C-alpha positions as CSV (number, residue, x, y, z in Angstrom):
1,M,-25.3,-46.9,-5.4
2,M,-24.6,-47.7,-1.7
3,K,-21.0,-48.3,-2.5
4,R,-20.7,-44.9,-4.2
5,I,-22.3,-43.2,-1.2
6,W,-19.8,-44.8,1.2
7,M,-16.9,-43.7,-1.1
8,L,-18.2,-40.1,-1.0
9,V,-18.5,-40.3,2.8
10,L,-15.0,-41.7,3.1
11,L,-13.6,-39.0,0.7
12,S,-15.3,-36.3,2.7
13,A,-13.9,-37.6,5.9
14,V,-10.4,-37.7,4.4
15,L,-10.6,-34.1,3.2
16,S,-12.0,-32.9,6.5
17,A,-9.1,-34.6,8.3
18,A,-6.7,-33.0,6.0
19,V,-8.1,-29.5,6.6
20,I,-8.2,-30.1,10.4
21,G,-4.6,-31.4,10.2
22,R,-3.4,-28.3,8.4
23,A,-5.2,-26.1,10.9
24,A,-3.6,-27.9,13.8
25,E,-0.2,-27.0,12.4
26,W,-0.9,-23.3,13.0
27,T,-2.2,-21.5,16.0
28,L,-2.0,-18.0,17.2
29,S,0.9,-17.5,19.5
30,E,0.0,-18.0,23.2
31,N,2.0,-14.8,23.8
32,A,0.0,-12.7,21.4
33,P,0.0,-9.2,23.1
34,L,-3.2,-8.0,21.5
35,L,-5.7,-9.2,18.9
36,T,-8.2,-7.6,16.6
37,R,-11.8,-8.9,16.1
38,W,-10.7,-10.1,12.6
39,A,-8.1,-12.5,14.0
40,K,-10.8,-15.1,14.5
41,D,-11.4,-15.1,10.7
42,V,-7.9,-16.0,9.8
43,S,-7.1,-19.6,8.9
44,P,-4.5,-21.5,6.9
45,T,-7.2,-22.3,4.3
46,N,-8.6,-18.8,3.8
47,T,-5.7,-16.4,4.3
48,L,-6.3,-13.1,2.4
49,P,-8.0,-14.8,-0.5
50,E,-8.9,-11.6,-2.4
51,Y,-7.3,-10.9,-5.8
52,P,-4.3,-8.8,-4.8
53,R,-4.0,-6.5,-7.9
54,P,-7.4,-4.7,-8.4
55,Q,-6.2,-2.4,-11.2
56,M,-5.0,-5.1,-13.5
57,V,-7.3,-8.1,-13.1
58,R,-7.1,-11.4,-15.0
59,E,-9.5,-14.3,-14.4
60,S,-7.0,-17.1,-13.8
61,W,-4.7,-17.0,-10.8
62,Q,-3.6,-19.1,-7.8
63,N,-3.1,-17.8,-4.3
64,L,0.0,-19.1,-2.5
65,N,-0.9,-17.7,0.9
66,G,-1.2,-20.3,3.6
67,L,1.1,-22.5,5.5
68,W,4.8,-22.7,4.4
69,E,7.7,-24.4,6.2
70,Y,10.2,-22.0,7.7
71,A,13.6,-22.0,9.4
72,I,16.0,-19.5,10.9
73,T,19.7,-20.0,10.3
74,G,22.8,-17.9,10.4
75,K,23.2,-15.2,7.8
76,A,26.2,-16.9,6.3
77,D,24.2,-20.1,5.7
78,E,23.4,-19.7,2.0
79,R,22.4,-23.3,1.4
80,R,18.8,-24.3,2.1
81,P,18.4,-26.0,5.5
82,D,18.1,-29.7,5.9
83,K,15.5,-29.4,8.7
84,W,12.7,-26.9,9.1
85,D,11.7,-25.3,12.4
86,G,7.9,-25.5,11.8
87,K,5.1,-23.8,9.8
88,I,4.5,-20.1,9.2
89,L,1.3,-18.6,7.9
90,V,2.1,-16.5,4.9
91,P,1.8,-13.5,4.3
92,F,2.1,-12.5,8.0
93,C,5.7,-11.5,9.0
94,I,7.6,-13.8,11.3
95,E,7.4,-11.3,14.2
96,S,3.6,-11.2,14.1
97,A,1.1,-13.3,16.2
98,L,-0.8,-14.3,13.1
99,S,2.2,-15.9,11.5
100,G,2.0,-18.5,14.3
101,V,5.7,-18.0,15.0
102,M,6.1,-14.5,16.6
103,K,9.9,-14.6,16.7
104,P,12.3,-11.7,15.9
105,L,14.7,-12.0,12.9
106,K,18.1,-10.6,13.8
107,P,20.5,-8.9,11.4
108,D,22.9,-11.8,11.7
109,Q,20.2,-14.4,10.8
110,R,18.6,-15.6,7.6
111,L,14.9,-16.6,7.3
112,W,13.9,-19.5,5.0
113,Y,10.6,-20.4,3.5
114,R,9.5,-23.5,1.6
115,R,6.3,-24.8,0.0
116,T,5.2,-26.9,-2.9
117,F,2.5,-26.2,-5.4
118,S,1.0,-27.6,-8.6
119,V,-0.6,-25.7,-11.5
120,P,-3.8,-26.6,-13.4
121,K,-3.2,-28.4,-16.7
122,D,-5.1,-25.8,-18.6
123,W,-2.3,-23.4,-17.9
124,N,0.0,-25.4,-20.3
125,G,1.3,-23.3,-23.1
126,Q,1.2,-20.0,-21.2
127,R,3.9,-18.1,-19.3
128,I,3.6,-18.7,-15.6
129,L,4.4,-15.7,-13.4
130,L,5.3,-15.8,-9.7
131,H,4.3,-12.5,-8.0
132,F,5.4,-11.3,-4.6
133,G,3.4,-8.4,-3.2
134,A,6.3,-7.4,-0.9
135,V,9.2,-9.1,1.0
136,D,11.1,-7.2,3.6
137,W,14.0,-6.8,2.8
138,Q,16.4,-8.8,0.6
139,C,15.5,-12.1,-0.8
140,E,16.5,-14.9,-3.2
141,V,14.0,-17.3,-4.7
142,W,14.6,-20.8,-6.0
143,L,12.2,-23.1,-7.9
144,N,13.0,-26.8,-8.1
145,G,16.5,-26.0,-6.9
146,R,17.1,-23.4,-9.6
147,S,17.8,-19.8,-8.5
148,L,15.2,-17.4,-10.1
149,G,17.1,-14.4,-8.9
150,S,17.1,-11.9,-6.0
151,H,15.3,-8.7,-5.0
152,R,16.0,-5.8,-2.7
153,G,13.3,-3.6,-1.3
154,G,10.7,-4.1,1.4
155,Y,7.7,-2.4,-0.2
156,D,7.6,-2.9,-3.9
157,D,6.1,-5.9,-5.7
158,F,8.2,-8.0,-8.0
159,T,7.7,-10.9,-10.4
160,F,9.6,-13.9,-11.8
161,D,8.7,-15.7,-15.0
162,I,9.0,-19.3,-13.7
163,T,7.9,-21.1,-16.9
164,S,11.3,-22.6,-17.9
165,A,12.1,-23.6,-14.3
166,M,9.0,-25.7,-13.8
167,K,8.9,-29.5,-14.0
168,P,6.2,-30.8,-16.5
169,D,3.1,-32.1,-14.8
170,E,4.7,-32.4,-11.4
171,S,4.7,-30.7,-8.0
172,Q,6.9,-27.7,-7.9
173,E,9.2,-26.7,-4.9
174,L,9.5,-23.1,-4.0
175,V,12.2,-21.9,-1.6
176,V,12.8,-18.3,-0.4
177,S,15.6,-16.9,1.8
178,V,15.4,-13.5,3.4
179,L,17.8,-11.1,5.1
180,D,16.5,-8.0,7.0
181,P,18.8,-5.8,9.0
182,T,15.8,-3.6,10.1
183,D,17.3,-0.4,11.6
184,A,20.8,-1.8,11.7
185,G,21.0,-1.0,8.0
186,W,20.5,2.0,5.7
187,Q,17.6,0.6,3.8
188,M,14.0,2.0,3.7
189,R,12.1,0.5,6.6
190,G,9.8,3.2,8.0
191,K,9.0,3.0,11.8
192,Q,10.4,-0.5,12.2
193,T,13.1,-1.0,14.9
194,L,14.9,-3.9,16.6
195,H,14.2,-2.1,19.9
196,P,10.5,-1.1,19.9
197,G,9.4,1.7,22.1
198,G,8.2,5.3,21.9
199,A,7.4,6.2,18.3
200,A,9.1,3.2,16.8
201,Y,7.6,-0.3,16.5
202,T,7.9,-4.0,16.1
203,P,9.7,-4.9,12.8
204,C,8.3,-6.8,9.9
205,S,10.6,-9.3,8.3
206,G,10.0,-11.6,5.3
207,I,6.9,-12.1,3.2
208,W,4.2,-9.6,4.3
209,Q,1.9,-9.3,1.2
210,T,0.2,-11.9,-0.9
211,T,2.3,-14.3,-3.0
212,W,0.5,-15.6,-6.0
213,L,0.8,-17.3,-9.4
214,E,-0.7,-16.1,-12.7
215,P,-0.8,-17.7,-16.2
216,V,-0.5,-15.1,-19.0
217,P,-0.6,-15.7,-22.7
218,Q,2.6,-15.5,-24.7
219,A,1.2,-12.2,-26.1
220,S,0.0,-10.2,-23.1
221,F,-0.2,-6.9,-21.3
222,E,2.7,-5.8,-19.1
223,S,1.2,-2.7,-17.5
224,L,-1.3,0.1,-17.8
225,H,-0.9,3.8,-16.9
226,A,-4.1,5.8,-16.7
227,I,-4.0,9.7,-16.6
228,A,-7.3,11.6,-16.3
229,D,-7.5,14.8,-18.2
230,L,-10.7,16.0,-16.6
231,T,-10.8,19.4,-18.3
232,A,-10.7,17.8,-21.7
233,G,-12.9,14.8,-20.7
234,I,-10.2,12.4,-21.9
235,L,-8.7,9.3,-20.4
236,K,-5.0,9.0,-21.5
237,L,-4.0,5.4,-21.3
238,T,-0.5,4.1,-21.8
239,V,-0.4,0.4,-22.6
240,N,2.7,-1.7,-22.5
241,A,2.6,-5.2,-23.9
242,R,4.6,-8.1,-25.2
243,T,3.4,-9.1,-28.7
244,P,4.4,-11.2,-31.7
245,V,6.4,-9.5,-34.3
246,G,3.8,-7.7,-36.4
247,T,0.7,-5.7,-35.7
248,T,-1.8,-6.2,-32.9
249,E,-4.7,-4.2,-31.7
250,V,-5.6,-2.8,-28.3
251,A,-9.3,-2.3,-27.7
252,V,-10.4,-0.2,-24.6
253,T,-13.9,-0.2,-23.3
254,V,-15.0,2.3,-20.5
255,S,-18.2,1.5,-18.6
256,E,-20.2,2.7,-15.6
257,G,-22.7,0.5,-13.9
258,G,-22.4,-2.1,-16.6
259,K,-23.2,0.5,-19.4
260,T,-20.5,1.3,-22.0
261,V,-19.8,5.0,-22.1
262,A,-16.7,5.1,-24.4
263,T,-14.5,2.9,-26.6
264,A,-11.2,3.3,-28.4
265,T,-8.7,1.2,-30.3
266,D,-5.1,1.6,-31.4
267,T,-2.5,-0.6,-33.3
268,L,0.7,-1.9,-31.7
269,G,3.7,-2.5,-33.9
270,S,2.6,-0.4,-36.9
271,E,5.7,1.8,-36.4
272,L,8.0,-1.0,-37.3
273,T,9.6,-0.3,-40.6
274,K,10.1,-2.9,-43.3
275,G,13.8,-3.0,-42.5
276,V,13.2,-3.6,-38.8
277,R,10.7,-6.4,-39.6
278,E,13.2,-8.0,-41.9
279,N,15.9,-7.8,-39.3
280,L,13.7,-9.4,-36.6
281,A,12.7,-12.1,-39.1
282,W,16.4,-12.8,-39.9
283,Y,17.1,-13.1,-36.1
284,K,14.0,-15.3,-35.8
285,A,12.7,-13.1,-33.0
286,R,9.2,-14.2,-32.0
287,M,8.2,-11.6,-29.4
288,I,8.8,-7.9,-28.8
289,W,8.0,-5.3,-26.1
290,V,5.8,-2.5,-27.4
291,T,3.9,0.5,-26.0
292,T,1.2,2.9,-27.2
293,D,-0.8,5.9,-25.9
294,I,-4.5,5.8,-26.4
295,N,-6.8,8.8,-25.8
296,V,-10.3,7.8,-24.8
297,P,-12.9,10.6,-24.8
298,I,-15.4,10.2,-22.0
299,P,-18.5,12.4,-22.7
300,D,-19.6,14.3,-19.6
301,A,-17.0,12.7,-17.4
302,K,-18.1,12.6,-13.8
303,P,-15.3,13.8,-11.4
304,W,-14.0,11.6,-8.6
305,T,-14.3,13.3,-5.2
306,P,-14.3,12.1,-1.6
307,D,-18.0,12.7,-1.4
308,S,-18.7,11.2,-4.8
309,P,-16.0,8.6,-5.6
310,V,-17.1,7.7,-9.1
311,L,-15.0,5.0,-10.7
312,Y,-15.2,4.0,-14.3
313,D,-14.6,0.3,-15.2
314,L,-12.0,-0.4,-17.9
315,T,-11.7,-3.5,-20.1
316,V,-8.6,-3.7,-22.2
317,Q,-8.1,-6.4,-24.8
318,L,-5.1,-7.4,-26.9
319,K,-6.2,-8.7,-30.3
320,S,-4.3,-10.4,-33.2
321,A,-4.4,-9.1,-36.8
322,D,-7.3,-11.5,-37.4
323,G,-9.3,-10.2,-34.5
324,A,-8.7,-13.1,-32.0
325,V,-8.5,-12.0,-28.4
326,L,-5.0,-12.7,-27.0
327,D,-5.3,-11.2,-23.6
328,T,-7.9,-9.4,-21.5
329,V,-7.4,-7.3,-18.3
330,R,-9.9,-5.4,-16.3
331,S,-9.2,-2.2,-14.4
332,Y,-10.8,1.1,-13.3
333,V,-10.1,4.8,-13.3
334,G,-11.2,7.9,-11.3
335,M,-11.4,11.1,-13.3
336,R,-9.8,13.7,-11.0
337,S,-7.2,16.4,-11.0
338,I,-5.1,17.9,-8.2
339,V,-3.0,21.1,-8.6
340,V,-2.0,24.1,-6.6
341,G,-4.1,27.2,-7.4
342,K,-5.2,30.3,-5.6
343,D,-8.6,30.9,-4.0
344,E,-10.6,34.1,-4.2
345,R,-8.3,35.7,-1.6
346,G,-5.1,34.8,-3.5
347,I,-4.1,32.1,-1.0
348,P,-2.5,28.9,-2.6
349,R,-4.8,26.0,-2.1
350,P,-5.0,22.4,-3.2
351,M,-7.5,22.5,-6.1
352,L,-9.4,19.2,-6.5
353,N,-11.0,19.1,-9.9
354,G,-10.5,22.9,-10.2
355,K,-12.0,23.8,-6.8
356,P,-10.2,24.6,-3.6
357,I,-10.5,22.0,-0.9
358,M,-9.7,21.9,2.8
359,L,-7.9,18.8,4.1
360,P,-8.8,17.9,7.7
361,G,-6.8,14.7,8.2
362,A,-5.0,12.3,10.4
363,L,-1.7,10.5,10.4
364,D,-2.2,6.8,9.6
365,Q,0.7,4.3,10.1
366,G,-1.0,1.1,9.0
367,F,0.2,-1.1,11.9
368,W,-1.8,-4.0,13.3
369,P,-1.4,-5.6,16.8
370,D,-1.8,-9.2,15.4
371,G,-0.4,-8.8,11.8
372,I,2.1,-5.9,12.4
373,Y,2.4,-4.6,8.8
374,T,-0.4,-6.9,7.4
375,A,-4.1,-6.4,8.1
376,P,-5.6,-9.7,9.2
377,T,-8.4,-9.6,6.6
378,D,-9.6,-7.4,3.7
379,E,-12.5,-6.4,5.9
380,A,-10.0,-5.0,8.5
381,L,-8.2,-3.1,5.8
382,R,-11.4,-1.6,4.7
383,F,-12.4,-0.7,8.3
384,D,-9.6,1.9,8.6
385,I,-10.8,3.7,5.5
386,E,-14.4,3.6,6.8
387,A,-13.2,4.9,10.3
388,A,-11.6,7.9,8.7
389,K,-14.7,8.6,6.7
390,K,-16.9,8.2,9.8
391,L,-14.8,10.9,11.4
392,G,-15.4,13.2,8.5
393,L,-11.7,13.2,7.6
394,V,-11.0,14.2,4.0
395,A,-7.5,12.8,3.9
396,V,-4.9,10.7,5.7
397,R,-1.2,10.9,5.6
398,K,0.0,7.4,5.1
399,H,3.1,7.5,7.3
400,I,6.3,6.2,5.9
401,K,4.8,2.9,4.8
402,I,3.4,1.8,1.4
403,E,0.3,-0.3,1.7
404,P,-0.9,-3.3,-0.4
405,E,-2.8,-2.5,-3.5
406,R,-6.1,-3.4,-1.9
407,Y,-5.8,-0.6,0.7
408,Y,-5.7,2.0,-2.1
409,Y,-8.5,0.2,-3.9
410,W,-10.8,0.7,-0.8
411,A,-9.6,4.4,-0.6
412,D,-10.5,4.8,-4.3
413,K,-13.9,3.1,-3.9
414,L,-15.0,4.7,-0.6
415,G,-13.5,8.2,-1.3
416,L,-10.5,9.1,0.9
417,L,-7.6,11.3,-0.1
418,I,-4.1,10.1,0.7
419,L,-0.8,12.0,1.1
420,Q,1.6,9.1,0.6
421,D,4.9,9.1,2.4
422,M,7.9,7.3,0.9
423,P,9.2,4.8,3.5
424,S,12.1,6.4,5.4
425,G,15.6,4.9,5.8
426,N,19.1,6.0,6.7
427,E,20.4,6.6,3.2
428,G,21.2,10.3,3.5
429,D,22.6,13.0,5.9
430,P,20.0,15.8,6.3
431,F,22.6,18.1,7.8
432,T,24.7,18.2,4.7
433,D,22.0,17.1,2.2
434,L,24.4,14.4,1.0
435,P,23.9,10.7,0.4
436,K,25.7,8.4,2.8
437,S,26.9,6.0,0.1
438,P,26.4,5.5,-3.6
439,E,24.9,2.1,-3.0
440,A,22.3,3.4,-0.5
441,A,21.4,6.4,-2.7
442,A,21.0,4.3,-5.8
443,Q,18.9,1.6,-4.2
444,C,16.6,3.9,-2.3
445,E,16.0,6.3,-5.2
446,M,15.2,3.3,-7.4
447,E,12.7,2.1,-4.9
448,M,11.1,5.5,-4.7
449,R,10.6,5.6,-8.4
450,T,9.3,2.1,-8.5
451,L,6.8,2.7,-5.7
452,I,5.4,5.8,-7.4
453,Q,5.0,3.9,-10.7
454,Q,3.3,1.0,-8.9
455,R,0.7,3.2,-7.2
456,W,0.2,6.1,-9.6
457,N,-3.1,4.8,-11.1
458,H,-5.0,5.4,-7.8
459,P,-7.1,8.5,-7.8
460,S,-7.1,8.6,-4.0
461,I,-3.4,9.4,-3.8
462,I,-3.0,13.1,-4.3
463,A,0.6,13.8,-3.1
464,W,4.0,12.1,-2.7
465,D,5.9,13.0,0.5
466,M,9.6,12.4,-0.4
467,F,11.1,12.6,3.1
468,N,10.0,12.8,6.8
469,E,11.7,14.9,9.5
470,G,15.1,14.5,8.0
471,W,15.2,10.7,8.2
472,G,17.6,9.6,5.4
473,Q,17.1,12.9,3.6
474,Y,19.5,14.1,1.0
475,D,19.4,15.9,-2.4
476,T,16.1,17.4,-1.3
477,L,15.4,19.7,-4.2
478,R,16.5,17.1,-6.8
479,H,14.2,14.5,-5.4
480,A,11.3,17.0,-5.4
481,A,12.1,17.8,-9.1
482,W,12.4,14.3,-10.4
483,A,9.3,13.2,-8.6
484,K,7.3,16.0,-10.2
485,Q,8.7,15.2,-13.6
486,L,7.9,11.5,-13.2
487,D,4.3,12.2,-12.0
488,P,3.1,15.7,-12.8
489,T,-0.5,14.7,-11.9
490,R,0.1,14.9,-8.1
491,L,1.4,17.3,-5.5
492,I,5.0,16.9,-4.3
493,N,6.0,17.4,-0.7
494,E,9.8,17.7,-0.6
495,A,10.0,17.1,3.2
496,S,7.3,16.6,5.8
497,G,8.1,18.6,8.9
498,F,11.8,19.4,8.4
499,P,14.3,20.3,7.0
500,R,12.6,22.2,4.2
501,H,14.5,23.6,1.3
502,G,11.7,25.5,-0.5
503,G,10.9,23.0,-3.2
504,G,7.8,21.1,-4.2
505,D,4.1,22.1,-3.9
506,I,3.6,21.9,-0.1
507,H,5.0,23.8,2.9
508,D,4.5,21.2,5.6
509,T,5.1,21.8,9.3
510,H,4.8,19.5,12.3
511,G,3.1,21.8,14.8
512,G,2.0,25.3,14.0
513,D,1.0,27.2,10.9
514,A,3.5,27.3,8.0
515,P,4.3,30.8,6.8
516,Q,2.9,31.5,3.3
517,D,5.2,32.0,0.4
518,G,2.6,32.7,-2.2
519,R,3.1,29.6,-4.3
520,R,2.9,26.5,-2.1
521,I,0.0,25.2,0.0
522,C,0.4,25.2,3.8
523,L,-0.3,22.1,5.9
524,D,0.4,20.9,9.4
525,S,0.6,17.1,8.6
526,E,1.6,15.8,12.1
527,T,0.4,17.4,15.3
528,A,-1.9,17.2,18.3
529,G,-0.3,14.1,19.8
530,F,-2.3,14.1,23.0
531,G,-4.3,10.9,23.9
532,L,-6.0,8.6,26.3
533,A,-5.4,5.0,27.5
534,A,-7.8,2.3,26.3
535,I,-7.5,-0.1,29.2
536,G,-7.8,-3.7,28.1
537,H,-7.4,-2.7,24.4
538,S,-3.8,-1.6,24.5
539,W,-0.3,-2.9,23.8
540,P,1.7,-4.1,26.9
541,G,4.1,-1.5,28.3
542,Q,4.1,2.1,29.4
543,L,1.5,3.9,27.3
544,W,2.3,7.4,26.3
545,A,1.2,10.5,24.4
546,T,2.2,14.2,24.4
547,G,-0.6,15.1,26.7
548,T,-3.7,13.6,28.4
549,Y,-6.9,14.4,30.4
550,D,-6.7,16.0,33.8
551,P,-10.1,15.4,35.6
552,K,-9.2,18.1,38.3
553,K,-9.3,20.9,35.8
554,D,-11.3,19.2,33.1
555,G,-8.5,20.0,30.7
556,E,-5.2,18.8,29.4
557,S,-2.3,17.5,31.5
558,S,1.3,16.6,30.7
559,A,1.2,13.7,33.1
560,K,3.2,10.6,32.1
561,E,0.4,8.3,33.2
562,L,-2.3,8.4,30.6
563,Y,-5.8,8.9,31.8
564,P,-8.2,6.1,30.8
565,V,-11.2,6.5,28.4
566,D,-14.4,7.2,30.4
567,D,-17.4,9.5,29.8
568,A,-15.6,12.6,31.0
569,S,-12.3,12.0,29.2
570,K,-14.1,11.1,26.0
571,R,-16.1,14.4,26.2
572,W,-12.8,16.3,26.7
573,F,-11.1,14.5,23.9
574,T,-14.0,15.1,21.5
575,H,-14.2,18.8,22.4
576,R,-10.4,19.3,22.1
577,L,-10.3,17.6,18.7
578,A,-13.4,19.4,17.4
579,N,-11.8,22.7,18.2
580,F,-8.6,21.4,16.5
581,Y,-10.4,20.8,13.3
582,R,-12.4,24.0,13.4
583,E,-9.3,26.1,13.7
584,P,-8.2,25.8,10.0
585,W,-11.7,27.0,8.9
586,R,-11.5,29.9,11.3
587,K,-8.0,30.9,10.0
588,R,-8.7,30.5,6.3
589,E,-8.4,34.2,5.5
590,T,-5.4,34.9,7.7
591,A,-3.0,32.0,8.3
592,G,-4.0,30.3,5.0
593,T,-3.5,26.8,6.2
594,S,-5.3,24.1,4.1
595,G,-5.4,21.4,6.6
596,D,-4.3,20.0,10.0
597,F,-3.5,16.3,10.6
598,K,-4.0,14.8,14.0
599,V,-1.6,12.2,15.3
600,Q,-3.2,9.7,14.7
601,L,-6.1,7.5,13.4
602,C,-5.4,4.5,15.6
603,D,-3.0,3.9,18.5
604,V,0.2,2.0,17.5
605,E,1.7,-0.2,20.2
606,T,2.4,2.0,23.3
607,E,1.8,5.3,21.4
608,S,-1.8,6.0,22.5
609,N,-2.9,9.1,20.8
610,G,-5.4,7.7,18.3
611,F,-9.0,8.3,17.7
612,L,-9.3,4.5,18.1
613,S,-7.6,1.9,20.3
614,Y,-4.9,-0.2,18.6
615,D,-7.3,-3.1,18.3
616,R,-9.9,-0.8,16.7
617,E,-12.5,-1.6,19.4
618,V,-12.6,1.6,21.5
619,W,-13.7,5.0,20.1
620,K,-12.1,7.7,22.2
621,V,-14.3,10.4,20.6
622,D,-17.8,11.0,19.4
623,P,-17.2,10.6,15.6
624,E,-20.3,12.7,14.7
625,K,-19.0,15.8,16.5
626,I,-15.6,15.4,14.9
627,R,-17.3,15.1,11.5
628,E,-19.2,18.3,12.0
629,A,-15.9,20.1,12.9
630,C,-14.0,18.6,10.0
631,R,-16.6,19.9,7.6
632,G,-16.5,23.4,9.1
633,D,-20.1,23.3,10.1
634,A,-19.6,25.2,13.3
635,A,-17.0,27.6,11.9
636,K,-18.5,29.0,8.8
């Protein structure tokens, strides 16, 4: 007995030493410009541990976040390095403090990653999938020295089936190489720049979202697409799956609060004719890709709204002909509709679930001082949604960045509408409305289509903004048309700000009221860039905004030196923004605007015009007074 106790003590000491040793390999950079409160919760053994795909959940998975080896070589060095520069904490980009590296990646350099992993023995016999949430921008992936393939695109998730490249019952070696020209190339990159300053910020290179492994059965679901028909009370579910040749059944269960409210079933493969089956049998084909549409009536369906974000839980099962369960995934859906309609005065409005809605909002860029593109924790990601809700904002415009799935999960769960920008690039010429090259046009349009499809199940997203202020803009009306055809369940904004060609569902200005044309809703989605300095909670450098507080006249000043947050300036800022949000309510019957969006929710680097400081610690306004104004309480 005593011997066993000593062995347990020794084992505990060894494990503790291993954990301490791993932690010692990573520390926040001593040069970290600014940290959030959540940085202290980040560690190599607990890095973004949450399941990364909330709308298609399986029970078994393995998180590959944590410490990886890294090296920076010349761009032309296409062979894996013999030596590694150190450790990097994935999934934080190499430029970030949380990565433990905080180095730039230049256009003439290549970034390498390496780690090993093992999979549980009970995964044997299944397909093993390697998922990347996002890698910016171009990467190639090797497993055990074998190239799995490459991927281009800094925002969309992608997957490799690594089953055939794995060694049986051994440790597996994973290597990734990354190229990222940032704004030296034409690719979609949003506000990233090699020379941060003004309204452009620190770049994000390499892995910046969760990397993970998932075992799936040979017969398994590939994707789900949920469309809510609120008027008919029907959930329309498109199911794509890989199944054995023959017939299989899909069973759908809809529940709320653990109570089943609807069920439906459908058969996959029943459309295969005898001749097709015989041909597949002759070829000895074992698996096929199949799809089906299932209508699930939901009696007395409760609408999803920002004030009442009701989500129904989905359980979807794939069953064999004898009733055995082959695969199970869990998801959720919000029953909501969004269209353009006319109010009682004949003014075009966004109609949420058949009712006109006003959209007091803010621009939200999704940058973090310690993680750059990646929030330090899931709690931090949720905080930004809660901050917008605390202010009474109904919507945010997610500015030229696509977020990880969990951001939209929190928006779905807490109730925040999102106007989602496509990340901007330099693929087109807005003066001629022409693409700059066939390669750039094809790549960026493919990314746009993919990004819409990867996020289109989220009820919080009510609009796709195709371009912003002419950046990379081309074929404007064509893009508005194909996006509406691809996703008719949302509003389409052809171009936020300018140049506008008259397409889509939204007439969007950046400053001032858009003139009504009788068919599109009018928004000002980017304005009111004045701000204050949050001393001690700001990014190094010359802080700026389009205006600031002048204590001499207790009003606004155009001074370059931003006034700091104190009692007087906070009162002014609150009063100024309360009036800003009351204005659309006052002008409802005349100008017809449906919403104004303040620049911005949080400061970003030296741009200091947020409601909150960049580290999310300092409120520059009284949120309750802003909330009253956003709801029109003082203007009705």
